[in-house]
PDB file with one MODEL, atoms N, CA, C and O in Angstrom:
MODEL        1
ATOM      1  N   MET A   1      -7.405  34.754 184.990  1.00  0.00           N
ATOM      2  CA  MET A   1      -8.135  33.920 184.092  1.00  0.00           C
ATOM      3  C   MET A   1      -8.535  33.128 184.843  1.00  0.00           C
ATOM      4  O   MET A   1      -7.587  32.458 185.254  1.00  0.00           O
ATOM      5  N   ASN A   2     -10.048  32.635 185.532  1.00  0.00           N
ATOM      6  CA  ASN A   2     -10.637  32.134 186.818  1.00  0.00           C
ATOM      7  C   ASN A   2     -11.196  30.597 185.541  1.00  0.00           C
ATOM      8  O   ASN A   2     -11.566  30.298 184.406  1.00  0.00           O
ATOM      9  N   GLN A   3     -10.916  30.206 186.650  1.00  0.00           N
ATOM     10  CA  GLN A   3     -10.907  28.038 185.792  1.00  0.00           C
ATOM     11  C   GLN A   3     -11.973  27.476 186.655  1.00  0.00           C
ATOM     12  O   GLN A   3     -11.753  27.459 187.866  1.00  0.00           O
ATOM     13  N   TYR A   4     -13.471  26.862 186.058  1.00  0.00           N
ATOM     14  CA  TYR A   4     -14.423  26.147 186.564  1.00  0.00           C
ATOM     15  C   TYR A   4     -14.423  24.059 186.272  1.00  0.00           C
ATOM     16  O   TYR A   4     -13.680  23.370 185.572  1.00  0.00           O
ATOM     17  N   GLN A   5     -15.104  23.833 186.795  1.00  0.00           N
ATOM     18  CA  GLN A   5     -15.766  22.672 186.584  1.00  0.00           C
ATOM     19  C   GLN A   5     -16.804  22.522 185.871  1.00  0.00           C
ATOM     20  O   GLN A   5     -17.619  23.445 185.868  1.00  0.00           O
ATOM     21  N   LEU A   6     -16.965  21.775 185.374  1.00  0.00           N
ATOM     22  CA  LEU A   6     -18.230  21.505 184.262  1.00  0.00           C
ATOM     23  C   LEU A   6     -19.021  20.131 183.912  1.00  0.00           C
ATOM     24  O   LEU A   6     -19.302  19.918 182.732  1.00  0.00           O
ATOM     25  N   SER A   7     -19.237  19.577 184.505  1.00  0.00           N
ATOM     26  CA  SER A   7     -20.559  18.373 184.642  1.00  0.00           C
ATOM     27  C   SER A   7     -21.417  18.839 183.357  1.00  0.00           C
ATOM     28  O   SER A   7     -22.106  19.855 183.452  1.00  0.00           O
ATOM     29  N   VAL A   8     -21.369  17.907 181.838  1.00  0.00           N
ATOM     30  CA  VAL A   8     -22.752  18.014 181.317  1.00  0.00           C
ATOM     31  C   VAL A   8     -23.322  16.031 180.873  1.00  0.00           C
ATOM     32  O   VAL A   8     -22.644  15.040 180.602  1.00  0.00           O
ATOM     33  N   ASN A   9     -24.404  16.184 180.966  1.00  0.00           N
ATOM     34  CA  ASN A   9     -25.057  15.221 180.555  1.00  0.00           C
ATOM     35  C   ASN A   9     -25.887  15.127 178.913  1.00  0.00           C
ATOM     36  O   ASN A   9     -26.888  15.836 179.024  1.00  0.00           O
ATOM     37  N   ALA A  10     -25.866  14.902 178.373  1.00  0.00           N
ATOM     38  CA  ALA A  10     -26.012  14.910 177.368  1.00  0.00           C
ATOM     39  C   ALA A  10     -26.431  13.646 176.473  1.00  0.00           C
ATOM     40  O   ALA A  10     -25.469  12.901 176.287  1.00  0.00           O
ATOM     41  N   HIS A  11     -27.885  13.118 175.738  1.00  0.00           N
ATOM     42  CA  HIS A  11     -28.441  12.265 174.282  1.00  0.00           C
ATOM     43  C   HIS A  11     -27.177  12.480 173.900  1.00  0.00           C
ATOM     44  O   HIS A  11     -26.577  13.555 173.923  1.00  0.00           O
ATOM     45  N   TYR A  12     -26.665  11.124 173.442  1.00  0.00           N
ATOM     46  CA  TYR A  12     -24.856  11.322 172.490  1.00  0.00           C
ATOM     47  C   TYR A  12     -26.089  10.982 171.131  1.00  0.00           C
ATOM     48  O   TYR A  12     -26.654   9.933 170.823  1.00  0.00           O
ATOM     49  N   ARG A  13     -26.138  11.823 170.777  1.00  0.00           N
ATOM     50  CA  ARG A  13     -25.682  11.958 169.175  1.00  0.00           C
ATOM     51  C   ARG A  13     -24.023  12.251 168.217  1.00  0.00           C
ATOM     52  O   ARG A  13     -23.303  13.240 168.360  1.00  0.00           O
ATOM     53  N   PRO A  14     -23.861  11.499 167.618  1.00  0.00           N
ATOM     54  CA  PRO A  14     -22.579  12.078 166.769  1.00  0.00           C
ATOM     55  C   PRO A  14     -22.105  13.221 166.603  1.00  0.00           C
ATOM     56  O   PRO A  14     -21.013  13.334 166.046  1.00  0.00           O
ATOM     57  N   GLU A  15     -22.713  14.183 166.983  1.00  0.00           N
ATOM     58  CA  GLU A  15     -22.743  15.364 166.429  1.00  0.00           C
ATOM     59  C   GLU A  15     -23.028  17.080 168.425  1.00  0.00           C
ATOM     60  O   GLU A  15     -23.196  18.251 168.766  1.00  0.00           O
ATOM     61  N   ILE A  16     -22.819  15.448 168.892  1.00  0.00           N
ATOM     62  CA  ILE A  16     -22.871  16.372 170.127  1.00  0.00           C
ATOM     63  C   ILE A  16     -21.704  17.431 170.616  1.00  0.00           C
ATOM     64  O   ILE A  16     -21.619  18.609 170.962  1.00  0.00           O
ATOM     65  N   LEU A  17     -20.947  16.396 170.450  1.00  0.00           N
ATOM     66  CA  LEU A  17     -18.957  16.664 171.737  1.00  0.00           C
ATOM     67  C   LEU A  17     -19.055  18.486 170.444  1.00  0.00           C
ATOM     68  O   LEU A  17     -18.799  19.569 170.971  1.00  0.00           O
ATOM     69  N   GLU A  18     -19.478  18.415 168.733  1.00  0.00           N
ATOM     70  CA  GLU A  18     -18.744  19.085 168.671  1.00  0.00           C
ATOM     71  C   GLU A  18     -20.120  20.777 168.710  1.00  0.00           C
ATOM     72  O   GLU A  18     -19.857  21.864 168.196  1.00  0.00           O
ATOM     73  N   ARG A  19     -20.744  20.617 169.061  1.00  0.00           N
ATOM     74  CA  ARG A  19     -21.502  21.103 169.334  1.00  0.00           C
ATOM     75  C   ARG A  19     -21.651  21.937 170.389  1.00  0.00           C
ATOM     76  O   ARG A  19     -22.055  23.096 170.292  1.00  0.00           O
ATOM     77  N   ILE A  20     -21.193  21.132 171.879  1.00  0.00           N
ATOM     78  CA  ILE A  20     -20.955  21.904 172.776  1.00  0.00           C
ATOM     79  C   ILE A  20     -19.835  22.425 172.867  1.00  0.00           C
ATOM     80  O   ILE A  20     -19.641  23.206 173.799  1.00  0.00           O
ATOM     81  N   LEU A  21     -18.760  22.135 171.905  1.00  0.00           N
ATOM     82  CA  LEU A  21     -17.379  22.951 172.257  1.00  0.00           C
ATOM     83  C   LEU A  21     -17.792  23.981 171.349  1.00  0.00           C
ATOM     84  O   LEU A  21     -17.776  24.858 172.213  1.00  0.00           O
ATOM     85  N   ARG A  22     -18.161  24.617 170.284  1.00  0.00           N
ATOM     86  CA  ARG A  22     -18.581  25.085 169.755  1.00  0.00           C
ATOM     87  C   ARG A  22     -18.677  26.333 170.395  1.00  0.00           C
ATOM     88  O   ARG A  22     -17.930  27.309 170.323  1.00  0.00           O
ATOM     89  N   VAL A  23     -20.506  26.008 171.519  1.00  0.00           N
ATOM     90  CA  VAL A  23     -20.829  27.086 172.705  1.00  0.00           C
ATOM     91  C   VAL A  23     -19.604  27.308 173.390  1.00  0.00           C
ATOM     92  O   VAL A  23     -19.653  28.492 173.723  1.00  0.00           O
ATOM     93  N   VAL A  24     -18.347  26.735 173.850  1.00  0.00           N
ATOM     94  CA  VAL A  24     -17.662  26.560 174.349  1.00  0.00           C
ATOM     95  C   VAL A  24     -16.886  27.609 174.227  1.00  0.00           C
ATOM     96  O   VAL A  24     -17.040  28.521 175.039  1.00  0.00           O
ATOM     97  N   ARG A  25     -15.696  27.749 173.006  1.00  0.00           N
ATOM     98  CA  ARG A  25     -15.383  28.789 172.289  1.00  0.00           C
ATOM     99  C   ARG A  25     -16.442  29.512 172.006  1.00  0.00           C
ATOM    100  O   ARG A  25     -17.412  29.249 172.717  1.00  0.00           O
ATOM    101  N   HIS A  26     -16.579  30.232 171.311  1.00  0.00           N
ATOM    102  CA  HIS A  26     -18.018  31.142 171.069  1.00  0.00           C
ATOM    103  C   HIS A  26     -18.206  32.224 171.881  1.00  0.00           C
ATOM    104  O   HIS A  26     -18.310  33.435 171.688  1.00  0.00           O
ATOM    105  N   ARG A  27     -18.234  31.178 173.266  1.00  0.00           N
ATOM    106  CA  ARG A  27     -18.305  32.446 174.708  1.00  0.00           C
ATOM    107  C   ARG A  27     -16.956  32.479 174.967  1.00  0.00           C
ATOM    108  O   ARG A  27     -16.643  32.835 176.103  1.00  0.00           O
ATOM    109  N   GLY A  28     -16.284  32.262 174.376  1.00  0.00           N
ATOM    110  CA  GLY A  28     -15.026  33.104 175.172  1.00  0.00           C
ATOM    111  C   GLY A  28     -14.177  32.084 176.248  1.00  0.00           C
ATOM    112  O   GLY A  28     -13.525  32.582 177.166  1.00  0.00           O
ATOM    113  N   PHE A  29     -14.237  30.859 176.078  1.00  0.00           N
ATOM    114  CA  PHE A  29     -13.670  29.899 177.187  1.00  0.00           C
ATOM    115  C   PHE A  29     -13.240  29.391 176.424  1.00  0.00           C
ATOM    116  O   PHE A  29     -13.480  29.210 175.230  1.00  0.00           O
ATOM    117  N   ARG A  30     -12.374  29.047 177.252  1.00  0.00           N
ATOM    118  CA  ARG A  30     -10.581  28.111 176.847  1.00  0.00           C
ATOM    119  C   ARG A  30     -10.283  26.285 177.435  1.00  0.00           C
ATOM    120  O   ARG A  30      -9.430  25.889 178.228  1.00  0.00           O
ATOM    121  N   VAL A  31     -11.354  25.479 176.681  1.00  0.00           N
ATOM    122  CA  VAL A  31     -10.928  24.027 177.419  1.00  0.00           C
ATOM    123  C   VAL A  31      -9.727  24.031 177.864  1.00  0.00           C
ATOM    124  O   VAL A  31      -8.754  24.571 177.337  1.00  0.00           O
ATOM    125  N   ASN A  32      -9.763  23.453 178.806  1.00  0.00           N
ATOM    126  CA  ASN A  32      -8.311  23.291 179.529  1.00  0.00           C
ATOM    127  C   ASN A  32      -8.459  21.820 179.862  1.00  0.00           C
ATOM    128  O   ASN A  32      -7.335  21.504 180.254  1.00  0.00           O
ATOM    129  N   ALA A  33      -9.169  20.843 179.913  1.00  0.00           N
ATOM    130  CA  ALA A  33      -9.225  19.484 180.084  1.00  0.00           C
ATOM    131  C   ALA A  33     -10.769  18.867 179.883  1.00  0.00           C
ATOM    132  O   ALA A  33     -11.720  19.598 180.156  1.00  0.00           O
ATOM    133  N   MET A  34     -10.981  17.584 179.428  1.00  0.00           N
ATOM    134  CA  MET A  34     -11.919  16.758 179.296  1.00  0.00           C
ATOM    135  C   MET A  34     -12.283  15.727 179.779  1.00  0.00           C
ATOM    136  O   MET A  34     -11.397  14.889 179.610  1.00  0.00           O
ATOM    137  N   THR A  35     -12.773  15.492 180.082  1.00  0.00           N
ATOM    138  CA  THR A  35     -12.836  13.335 179.776  1.00  0.00           C
ATOM    139  C   THR A  35     -14.944  13.000 179.641  1.00  0.00           C
ATOM    140  O   THR A  35     -15.883  13.646 180.107  1.00  0.00           O
ATOM    141  N   MET A  36     -14.905  11.828 178.864  1.00  0.00           N
ATOM    142  CA  MET A  36     -16.302  11.910 178.561  1.00  0.00           C
ATOM    143  C   MET A  36     -16.327  10.508 178.445  1.00  0.00           C
ATOM    144  O   MET A  36     -15.554   9.945 177.670  1.00  0.00           O
ATOM    145  N   GLY A  37     -17.571   9.546 179.505  1.00  0.00           N
ATOM    146  CA  GLY A  37     -18.100   8.311 179.285  1.00  0.00           C
ATOM    147  C   GLY A  37     -19.256   8.156 179.264  1.00  0.00           C
ATOM    148  O   GLY A  37     -20.213   8.836 179.633  1.00  0.00           O
ATOM    149  N   GLN A  38     -19.103   6.930 178.670  1.00  0.00           N
ATOM    150  CA  GLN A  38     -20.803   6.012 179.196  1.00  0.00           C
ATOM    151  C   GLN A  38     -21.610   5.587 179.872  1.00  0.00           C
ATOM    152  O   GLN A  38     -21.892   4.409 180.092  1.00  0.00           O
ATOM    153  N   PRO A  39     -22.069   6.550 180.278  1.00  0.00           N
ATOM    154  CA  PRO A  39     -23.048   5.845 181.581  1.00  0.00           C
ATOM    155  C   PRO A  39     -23.508   4.643 181.213  1.00  0.00           C
ATOM    156  O   PRO A  39     -22.979   4.155 180.214  1.00  0.00           O
ATOM    157  N   ALA A  40     -24.840   3.682 182.062  1.00  0.00           N
ATOM    158  CA  ALA A  40     -25.574   2.969 181.534  1.00  0.00           C
ATOM    159  C   ALA A  40     -25.960   2.668 180.746  1.00  0.00           C
ATOM    160  O   ALA A  40     -25.895   1.631 180.085  1.00  0.00           O
ATOM    161  N   GLU A  41     -26.907   4.395 180.609  1.00  0.00           N
ATOM    162  CA  GLU A  41     -27.984   3.936 179.599  1.00  0.00           C
ATOM    163  C   GLU A  41     -26.910   4.096 178.457  1.00  0.00           C
ATOM    164  O   GLU A  41     -25.701   4.237 178.641  1.00  0.00           O
ATOM    165  N   ALA A  42     -27.696   4.041 176.993  1.00  0.00           N
ATOM    166  CA  ALA A  42     -26.906   3.956 175.752  1.00  0.00           C
ATOM    167  C   ALA A  42     -27.279   4.968 175.248  1.00  0.00           C
ATOM    168  O   ALA A  42     -26.298   5.534 174.766  1.00  0.00           O
ATOM    169  N   ASP A  43     -28.147   5.505 175.095  1.00  0.00           N
ATOM    170  CA  ASP A  43     -28.393   6.682 174.384  1.00  0.00           C
ATOM    171  C   ASP A  43     -27.596   7.913 175.051  1.00  0.00           C
ATOM    172  O   ASP A  43     -27.396   8.753 174.173  1.00  0.00           O
ATOM    173  N   ALA A  44     -26.925   8.429 176.634  1.00  0.00           N
ATOM    174  CA  ALA A  44     -26.463   9.069 177.055  1.00  0.00           C
ATOM    175  C   ALA A  44     -25.309   9.446 176.886  1.00  0.00           C
ATOM    176  O   ALA A  44     -24.840   8.986 175.845  1.00  0.00           O
ATOM    177  N   ILE A  45     -24.584  10.126 177.482  1.00  0.00           N
ATOM    178  CA  ILE A  45     -23.682  10.441 177.275  1.00  0.00           C
ATOM    179  C   ILE A  45     -23.114  11.874 178.391  1.00  0.00           C
ATOM    180  O   ILE A  45     -23.730  12.915 178.619  1.00  0.00           O
ATOM    181  N   SER A  46     -21.693  11.423 178.946  1.00  0.00           N
ATOM    182  CA  SER A  46     -21.547  12.504 180.304  1.00  0.00           C
ATOM    183  C   SER A  46     -19.908  12.858 180.567  1.00  0.00           C
ATOM    184  O   SER A  46     -19.067  11.971 180.714  1.00  0.00           O
ATOM    185  N   ILE A  47     -19.642  14.114 180.595  1.00  0.00           N
ATOM    186  CA  ILE A  47     -18.774  14.982 179.584  1.00  0.00           C
ATOM    187  C   ILE A  47     -18.193  16.044 181.259  1.00  0.00           C
ATOM    188  O   ILE A  47     -18.665  17.023 181.836  1.00  0.00           O
ATOM    189  N   GLU A  48     -17.266  15.367 181.433  1.00  0.00           N
ATOM    190  CA  GLU A  48     -16.709  16.023 182.947  1.00  0.00           C
ATOM    191  C   GLU A  48     -15.840  17.372 182.194  1.00  0.00           C
ATOM    192  O   GLU A  48     -15.016  16.727 181.545  1.00  0.00           O
ATOM    193  N   MET A  49     -15.563  18.711 181.924  1.00  0.00           N
ATOM    194  CA  MET A  49     -14.354  19.332 181.166  1.00  0.00           C
ATOM    195  C   MET A  49     -14.420  20.649 182.242  1.00  0.00           C
ATOM    196  O   MET A  49     -15.516  21.081 182.599  1.00  0.00           O
ATOM    197  N   THR A  50     -13.208  21.217 182.701  1.00  0.00           N
ATOM    198  CA  THR A  50     -12.361  22.625 183.220  1.00  0.00           C
ATOM    199  C   THR A  50     -12.488  23.121 181.990  1.00  0.00           C
ATOM    200  O   THR A  50     -12.463  22.546 180.902  1.00  0.00           O
ATOM    201  N   VAL A  51     -12.609  24.099 182.230  1.00  0.00           N
ATOM    202  CA  VAL A  51     -12.440  25.558 181.128  1.00  0.00           C
ATOM    203  C   VAL A  51     -11.805  26.617 181.684  1.00  0.00           C
ATOM    204  O   VAL A  51     -11.166  26.374 182.708  1.00  0.00           O
ATOM    205  N   SER A  52     -11.814  27.903 181.214  1.00  0.00           N
ATOM    206  CA  SER A  52     -11.421  29.061 181.955  1.00  0.00           C
ATOM    207  C   SER A  52     -11.128  29.516 181.026  1.00  0.00           C
ATOM    208  O   SER A  52     -10.649  29.100 179.970  1.00  0.00           O
ATOM    209  N   SER A  53     -11.618  31.058 181.659  1.00  0.00           N
ATOM    210  CA  SER A  53     -11.525  32.560 180.983  1.00  0.00           C
ATOM    211  C   SER A  53     -12.255  33.147 182.317  1.00  0.00           C
ATOM    212  O   SER A  53     -12.576  32.751 183.438  1.00  0.00           O
ATOM    213  N   LEU A  54     -12.336  34.546 181.378  1.00  0.00           N
ATOM    214  CA  LEU A  54     -12.357  35.779 182.719  1.00  0.00           C
ATOM    215  C   LEU A  54     -14.000  36.622 183.100  1.00  0.00           C
ATOM    216  O   LEU A  54     -14.405  37.500 183.861  1.00  0.00           O
ATOM    217  N   ARG A  55     -14.644  35.566 181.869  1.00  0.00           N
ATOM    218  CA  ARG A  55     -16.305  35.749 182.127  1.00  0.00           C
ATOM    219  C   ARG A  55     -16.987  34.635 182.945  1.00  0.00           C
ATOM    220  O   ARG A  55     -16.587  33.518 183.271  1.00  0.00           O
ATOM    221  N   SER A  56     -18.411  35.443 183.228  1.00  0.00           N
ATOM    222  CA  SER A  56     -18.652  34.450 184.881  1.00  0.00           C
ATOM    223  C   SER A  56     -19.338  33.550 184.008  1.00  0.00           C
ATOM    224  O   SER A  56     -19.815  33.867 182.918  1.00  0.00           O
ATOM    225  N   VAL A  57     -19.378  32.076 184.685  1.00  0.00           N
ATOM    226  CA  VAL A  57     -19.447  31.134 184.006  1.00  0.00           C
ATOM    227  C   VAL A  57     -20.592  30.455 183.818  1.00  0.00           C
ATOM    228  O   VAL A  57     -20.574  29.545 182.989  1.00  0.00           O
ATOM    229  N   GLU A  58     -22.147  30.828 184.732  1.00  0.00           N
ATOM    230  CA  GLU A  58     -23.074  31.112 184.538  1.00  0.00           C
ATOM    231  C   GLU A  58     -23.215  31.212 182.617  1.00  0.00           C
ATOM    232  O   GLU A  58     -23.539  30.356 181.794  1.00  0.00           O
ATOM    233  N   LEU A  59     -22.904  32.304 182.502  1.00  0.00           N
ATOM    234  CA  LEU A  59     -22.947  32.716 180.976  1.00  0.00           C
ATOM    235  C   LEU A  59     -22.483  31.523 180.506  1.00  0.00           C
ATOM    236  O   LEU A  59     -21.345  31.990 180.539  1.00  0.00           O
ATOM    237  N   LEU A  60     -22.331  30.571 180.156  1.00  0.00           N
ATOM    238  CA  LEU A  60     -21.347  29.225 179.417  1.00  0.00           C
ATOM    239  C   LEU A  60     -23.052  28.513 179.505  1.00  0.00           C
ATOM    240  O   LEU A  60     -24.021  28.532 178.746  1.00  0.00           O
ATOM    241  N   SER A  61     -22.732  27.845 181.019  1.00  0.00           N
ATOM    242  CA  SER A  61     -23.472  27.195 181.667  1.00  0.00           C
ATOM    243  C   SER A  61     -25.092  27.603 180.866  1.00  0.00           C
ATOM    244  O   SER A  61     -25.386  27.151 179.759  1.00  0.00           O
ATOM    245  N   VAL A  62     -25.887  28.399 181.561  1.00  0.00           N
ATOM    246  CA  VAL A  62     -26.756  29.123 179.888  1.00  0.00           C
ATOM    247  C   VAL A  62     -26.790  28.634 178.806  1.00  0.00           C
ATOM    248  O   VAL A  62     -27.544  27.662 178.860  1.00  0.00           O
ATOM    249  N   GLN A  63     -26.446  28.747 177.975  1.00  0.00           N
ATOM    250  CA  GLN A  63     -25.878  28.337 176.715  1.00  0.00           C
ATOM    251  C   GLN A  63     -25.617  27.234 176.886  1.00  0.00           C
ATOM    252  O   GLN A  63     -26.347  26.810 175.990  1.00  0.00           O
ATOM    253  N   LEU A  64     -25.074  26.146 177.387  1.00  0.00           N
ATOM    254  CA  LEU A  64     -25.453  25.067 177.342  1.00  0.00           C
ATOM    255  C   LEU A  64     -26.103  24.183 177.262  1.00  0.00           C
ATOM    256  O   LEU A  64     -26.066  23.244 176.467  1.00  0.00           O
ATOM    257  N   THR A  65     -27.107  24.512 178.507  1.00  0.00           N
ATOM    258  CA  THR A  65     -28.956  23.920 178.803  1.00  0.00           C
ATOM    259  C   THR A  65     -29.168  24.330 177.860  1.00  0.00           C
ATOM    260  O   THR A  65     -29.405  23.266 177.289  1.00  0.00           O
ATOM    261  N   LYS A  66     -29.349  25.334 176.840  1.00  0.00           N
ATOM    262  CA  LYS A  66     -30.692  25.604 175.556  1.00  0.00           C
ATOM    263  C   LYS A  66     -29.516  24.638 174.370  1.00  0.00           C
ATOM    264  O   LYS A  66     -28.841  24.529 175.394  1.00  0.00           O
ATOM    265  N   LEU A  67     -29.050  24.215 173.744  1.00  0.00           N
ATOM    266  CA  LEU A  67     -28.693  22.945 173.284  1.00  0.00           C
ATOM    267  C   LEU A  67     -29.817  22.020 173.605  1.00  0.00           C
ATOM    268  O   LEU A  67     -30.446  21.775 174.634  1.00  0.00           O
ATOM    269  N   MET A  68     -29.865  21.491 172.099  1.00  0.00           N
ATOM    270  CA  MET A  68     -31.256  20.594 171.837  1.00  0.00           C
ATOM    271  C   MET A  68     -31.004  18.568 172.981  1.00  0.00           C
ATOM    272  O   MET A  68     -31.751  17.738 173.500  1.00  0.00           O
ATOM    273  N   ASP A  69     -30.250  18.670 172.879  1.00  0.00           N
ATOM    274  CA  ASP A  69     -29.677  17.307 173.226  1.00  0.00           C
ATOM    275  C   ASP A  69     -29.203  17.101 174.657  1.00  0.00           C
ATOM    276  O   ASP A  69     -29.202  15.925 175.022  1.00  0.00           O
ATOM    277  N   VAL A  70     -28.851  17.897 175.428  1.00  0.00           N
ATOM    278  CA  VAL A  70     -28.237  18.862 176.515  1.00  0.00           C
ATOM    279  C   VAL A  70     -29.398  18.321 177.754  1.00  0.00           C
ATOM    280  O   VAL A  70     -30.288  19.007 178.258  1.00  0.00           O
ATOM    281  N   THR A  71     -29.106  17.054 178.009  1.00  0.00           N
ATOM    282  CA  THR A  71     -30.320  17.015 179.662  1.00  0.00           C
ATOM    283  C   THR A  71     -29.623  17.441 181.084  1.00  0.00           C
ATOM    284  O   THR A  71     -30.001  16.843 182.091  1.00  0.00           O
ATOM    285  N   SER A  72     -28.824  18.247 181.173  1.00  0.00           N
ATOM    286  CA  SER A  72     -28.506  18.890 182.049  1.00  0.00           C
ATOM    287  C   SER A  72     -27.097  19.267 182.553  1.00  0.00           C
ATOM    288  O   SER A  72     -26.245  18.426 182.266  1.00  0.00           O
ATOM    289  N   VAL A  73     -26.605  20.480 183.328  1.00  0.00           N
ATOM    290  CA  VAL A  73     -24.778  21.454 183.325  1.00  0.00           C
ATOM    291  C   VAL A  73     -25.034  21.398 184.316  1.00  0.00           C
ATOM    292  O   VAL A  73     -26.169  21.828 184.518  1.00  0.00           O
ATOM    293  N   GLN A  74     -24.357  20.935 185.465  1.00  0.00           N
ATOM    294  CA  GLN A  74     -23.441  21.899 187.125  1.00  0.00           C
ATOM    295  C   GLN A  74     -22.493  21.945 187.146  1.00  0.00           C
ATOM    296  O   GLN A  74     -21.849  21.058 186.585  1.00  0.00           O
ATOM    297  N   VAL A  75     -21.809  23.068 187.844  1.00  0.00           N
ATOM    298  CA  VAL A  75     -21.214  23.335 187.952  1.00  0.00           C
ATOM    299  C   VAL A  75     -20.547  23.312 189.091  1.00  0.00           C
ATOM    300  O   VAL A  75     -21.140  23.397 190.166  1.00  0.00           O
ATOM    301  N   LYS A  76     -19.150  23.187 188.995  1.00  0.00           N
ATOM    302  CA  LYS A  76     -18.576  22.049 190.616  1.00  0.00           C
ATOM    303  C   LYS A  76     -17.337  23.420 191.245  1.00  0.00           C
ATOM    304  O   LYS A  76     -16.678  23.233 192.267  1.00  0.00           O
TER     305      LYS A  76
ENDMDL
END
């Protein structure tokens, strides 16, 4: 299995974490580690996650970018 590091920035909404994790699961990825923080902006959230899968990480990053409250996704 390949392991990938993702950095996701989004507008803070109570349901945003659930939406992100649902996309990760539906695309066949497993979350190995996750850290969440709130930058200086009160309505923003930053999520660092390590995921693994046999699939290409571009499949996941494109789908996460399509979520309404996600502002950016970076693959490290």
